[in-house]
Every structure is written in structure tokens, then in C-alpha cells.
N, C-alpha and C positions, 0 to 999 in steps of 0.2 A: 504494499498499500505505499504509493508515493515514494520515499527515501527510506522507509521503515521495514523491517521484515518481521513477519508475525508467523509463530508457529504454535500449533495445537499438538500437545503431547498428551498420550495415556499413561498415566504412573499407576503400577500397582501398589497399593498402600495397604498392607495388612490383609491382602485379599480382595481389596475393594478398588474397582478402576477410579482413579481421579482423572478428570479433564483440567490440565494445565495450559492457560495460554501465554505465551510470553510475544511481547512486542519490543523492537528496540532498533539500534542502528549497528550494523557490520563496522567490525575494525578487522584491519588487516596488517601484520606487521611480522616480518620474518618467517613467513611460509605458514603462518597460523591466522586463520579467520577467527573471528570471534562474535557473539552475540552479546552485544551491551543492553540488558533490558532497561526499560524504561516504563513498561506497563507488564503487570502481572495478574493474572485471575485465577482463581482454584474454584471451578465450577463458574458459576456468574458473580462469585466474590472477589473483587479487586483486594490485591495485597498489595503495599509498598513495596517497591522494587528494592529500596534499600536494605529489605529483610534478608535480600539474596546476597547481597555482597559478601563474598569471601565463602560462600556454603555451595555456590552452585558453579562448576566449571563449563560453560557454553562454548568451548573452545574445541578447533579441530587443526590437525595440522593437513595441507595441501600440498599436492605435488609440487617439486620444483619449478617447475615450468609455467606454473601459475604466477603471475606478477600484481595481481590486483583482486579484489572482490567487493563489489559494492549494490546497492540496491538504487537503482533510476528509474523512475515511471512506473513503477511498479514491477519491474524486472529483475531478476538477478543477473548482474554483468559479470562476467569471469573473465579477467584480462590474461592471456598466456604469450609467451615469447615466440 
């Protein structure tokens, strides 16, 4: 959506499926892409994104050929060499 990434995750919590929605900006540095959350919901309940700071790793390594990752006009843009 715009320049933000939104992800809907299903998380098993003690045998119950919880739906977690994360929204935020992508960052890219040293072949690692990361979602920096600015909005979080568990089900339909908003949760302050600051509560996740240092508790949730939303990063992943990308292949060396990838030189950039961003969301632009609602689309994921991956730049390569």
C-alpha cells in the first residue's frame, strides 16, 4: 500500500491461530532486508509497534546480487546487478 509493506501472518499460540497484521517500511542494508513495523494488530486489536522493539526479528538475508529492496506505488521493487 503506497510505500508501506503490509503482511498478514497466522501464528500458533498455545494451539490457537492468531492473525497478526504488520505494516511498516522496508529497510535494506548489507544484503539484509527488514520490515520496520509502524502498525501492528492482533486480530482486530491494535498493538503499539513500540512493544515489538527488540522482541521480533523481521529481517532476512537476500542474495548478494540484490542491491536494493523497496515498496513503491504499492509494488515490491527488487533491484539486482
